[in-house]
N, C-alpha and C positions, 0 to 999 in steps of 0.2 A: 213533526219533531222540530223543524226549524222555527215554526211559529211559537212553539212552547219555549224554545231557547230565547227567542227574541223577547217574549213576554217576561221571562225570568230576568233577563238582563235589564229590561226597562224598569222592573220593580226594584232591582238592586241599585241602579243608577239613581232612581228617584229617592230611595231611602238614604243614599249617600248625600245627595243634595240637601235633603231635609235635615240630616244630621249636621251638615256643614253650616246651614243657616242657623240652626239652634245653637251651635257652638259659638258662632259669631255674635249672636245676640247675648249669650251668657258672658262672653268675653267683654263685650261692650258694657254690660252691667257691672262687672268686676272692675273694669277700667274707671268708670265714673265714680264708683265707690272709693277706689284708690285715690282718685284726685280729691275727693271730698276729705278723706282722712289726711291727705298731704296738706291740704289747705288749713286743716286744724292742727298741723304740726304733729300728728300722730304717725310718725314715720314708719314704724314697724308694721302697723296695720295696713298702711298704704302699700308697703312693699309686698305683703302677703297677697293682697287683692290683685296687684299687678302681676305677680307670679302666676296666680290662677288664670288671669286673663291671657298671658302669653302662652300658657300650656294649651289653652283652647284655641288660640289664634296666633300662631308663631310669626305671622307675617304682618301684624299690625304695627305700622311704623311708630304710632303715637305711644303705644304700650312699651315698645322697645326703647323709645326715647326717654320716657319717664323712669324706667328702671335705670337707664344710664345716668339720669340726673341724680337719683338717690345714691347710686354708687359714687358719683363725682362729688356732690355737695354735702351729703349727709354721712356716708360711710367712709369717705376719704380713700376710696379704692379706685385709683385711676386706671389700672389695667382692665378691671371688669367694666368700668365706664366706657373705655375705648371699645371693648368687645361689643357692647350693646349699641353704642352710637354707630359703629361700623355696620351692624345688622340693620339699623334703621335707615341708613343712607343706601344700603344695598337694595332695600325695598323701594325707596324713593330717592334717587340720586339728586333730585332738586330740593331736598329737605334741608334748607340753608341753616335753620336753627340747630339741627343735629350736626351739620358740618362745623358750625361755630363752636359748639360745646365739645365736639371731638377734638377740635384744635386746642381748646383749653385743657382737656385731659392730657393731650400730648405735651402741652406746655408744662403742666405740673409734673410730668414725667421726665422733663428736661429733653424732650425730643423736639427741638425747636424747628428743624427743617420740616418734619411731618406736621407740626402745628401751623407753619406758614402755608403749606399746601392746603390744609383743611380750611383755614380762614379764607384763602383765595377761592376755594370751591364754593364756600358760602356766598362770596361776593359775585361769583360768575352767574348766579341766578338774578336776573334783572327784576324779578318780582319779589325779591327778599325785602321784607318790610322794615328790617332793623339793620341795615348795612353799617350804620355808625358803630355798632358793637364789634363787628368783625374788623373794621378799620382800626378802632381803638386797640383791639387785641393785637393786630399786626404791628402797630406802633410799639407796643410793649415788648413784643418778641424781638423786633429789630433793634430796639434799645439794648436789650440784654445781650444781643450779639455784637454790639458796638457799631451797628450800621445806622448812624445817627441821621443821615440825610433821608434814608428810606423811612425811618421812624417818623421824622418830621412830616414827610409827605403823607404818611398814613394817618397821623393825628389830624392834619389839616383836612384831609378827606372826611374824617369822622366829623369834624366841626362844621364842615360845609353842609352836612346832612342833619346835624343836630347841634346848633350853636351853643345850647345851654349844657352840653355834656362836659361838665367841669373836670371829670377825670382825664379827659384828653388835654386840657390845659396844664394839669399837673405833669402829664407825660411830656408835653412840649417843653415845660420849664426844665426838666431833667436833661432833655436832649440839647437844648440851647446852652445849658450850663456845661455839659460835657464838651461842646464845641468851642467854649470860651466866648460865647455870645451872651455876656452877662446882662446886658441891657434887655435883650429879648427874653431872657430867662426871667428877669424881674417882672416884665410886663405880663408874661404868661401866667406866673403864679399869682399876680395881682388879679388877673381876670378870673383865675380859678377860684380864689377866695371870694370874689364878688358874686360869682354864680353859684358857688357851693351853698346848698340850703342850710348846712350846719353853721357856717361862719357868717353868711350874709354880709360879706364885705369887711368884717372885723379882723384886721391883721393881728391884733393883740390876742384875740380869742384863738386864732389859728396857731399862733406861736405857742400859747399855753397848752393847747390840745395836742399839738404835734410833739412838744417836749415830753408830755406825759406818755404818749404812745411809744416814743422812742425807748423808754425804760424797759418795756416788755418786748420790743421788736428784736428780731434776730436776722442775720444774713442780709439778703438783698433789701428786705423791707427796712431794716435798720439804716442801711446806707441811703436809701431813697429819702427817708425822713430827715436824716442828717443833712443831705443835700438841699432839701426844701428849706430847712431852717437856715442854712447858709445863704441861700438865694434871698431869703426874706431880710437879710441884713444889707443887701445891696442898696 
């Protein structure tokens, strides 16, 4: 009787393992198809494939991450993005890109302290390949909080890792301007325009483009553009 029970259990466990492997393979196929659709900007088809993938393998960090990306960047649903990024980092606490985008989702939700914590968690992984992004984001949040010295440090850390990251120069210009360091602000925005692939060093093109963007901008974006235009007069 015991031998029969052991045999039955072995068959049951074996079938579960087989089903699990099959589910993982199917989930991977749906994930790859979802990525393909996303690359073609077919967002809804990508979302459906990713949903099928996560149903088959709920612990796949990459699937959870991509669903979070769609909620964050395409559906403008920060709360759901936060939920999926949190699930991704719970599966892999060293998933720095997920921590970074979790920070951005918090930032969009005006949860700045949570955003700072997430950006710092992204940076705590010494194997993170794109730390300049998290440093730049930290600078942006510190600037919004009026912590200009911390913002300047973060932007400089970003530029140490990627000197051509022009958005960090734009951020530095705002920080220096807020501190009354107008000469440094002017130098920073000049460097930004020099490195920015859109302007390629053309101050007049930058002024015209920013003036046009200001017409449609609102809130903090409008103020940032107004400050850049003012700095360009120095």
